[in-house]
C-alpha positions in Angstrom: 0.0 0.0 0.0 1.3 3.4 -0.8 0.7 6.4 1.5 2.2 9.7 2.2 3.6 10.5 5.7 5.0 13.7 7.1 7.9 12.7 9.4 9.6 14.9 11.9 13.3 15.8 11.3 14.5 13.8 14.4 12.8 10.7 13.0 14.3 11.2 9.5 17.7 11.4 11.2 17.2 8.2 13.1 15.9 6.4 10.0 18.8 7.6 7.9 21.3 6.4 10.6 19.6 3.0 10.7 19.6 2.8 6.9 23.4 3.4 6.9 24.0 0.9 9.7 21.8 -1.9 8.2 22.1 -1.3 4.5 18.3 -1.6 4.2 16.1 0.7 2.1 14.0 3.5 3.4 10.8 1.3 3.0 12.3 -1.7 4.9 13.6 0.5 7.7 10.3 2.3 8.3 8.4 -1.0 8.2 10.8 -2.5 10.7 10.5 0.4 13.0 6.7 0.3 12.8 6.6 -3.4 13.5 8.8 -3.0 16.6 6.7 0.0 17.8 3.4 -1.8 17.4 4.5 -5.0 19.0 6.1 -3.2 21.9 2.9 -1.2 22.5 0.9 -4.4 22.6 3.3 -5.9 25.1 3.0 -2.8 27.3 -0.7 -2.9 27.2 -1.0 -6.5 28.1 1.3 -6.4 31.1 -0.1 -6.2 34.6 -0.7 -2.8 36.0 1.4 -1.6 38.8 -0.2 -1.9 42.2 0.9 -0.4 45.5 0.3 -2.4 48.6 -0.3 -0.2 51.6 1.2 -1.1 54.9 1.1 0.4 58.3 4.2 2.5 58.9 3.2 3.4 62.4 3.5 6.8 64.0 6.8 8.4 65.2 6.4 9.8 68.6 6.9 13.6 68.8 5.8 14.4 65.2 2.7 16.3 64.5 1.0 14.8 61.5 -1.8 17.4 61.4 0.4 20.3 60.0 2.4 19.2 56.9 4.5 22.4 56.8 5.8 21.8 60.4 6.3 18.1 59.6 8.4 18.9 56.5 10.5 21.4 58.4 11.0 18.9 61.2 12.1 16.2 58.9 13.9 18.1 56.1 15.0 21.2 57.9 14.1 24.9 57.2 15.5 24.7 53.6 12.9 22.2 52.4 11.2 24.8 50.2 
């Protein structure tokens, strides 16, 4: 199938570099890159999503958890901003 694409300059540079390295034509190089990109995207989509498991960290005595500004200053010092 023939189609017209407008490619950004940075992509053209990468395609040209790959063409020099591999000795393949422009068409072969673009098709290879598209195949890799499409298959990688499918793999990313099919992977399990990242999940955070919460756990109780306890409370440190002497820290006031009601005022986040004071807590940051206590932990990181006055230059935390």
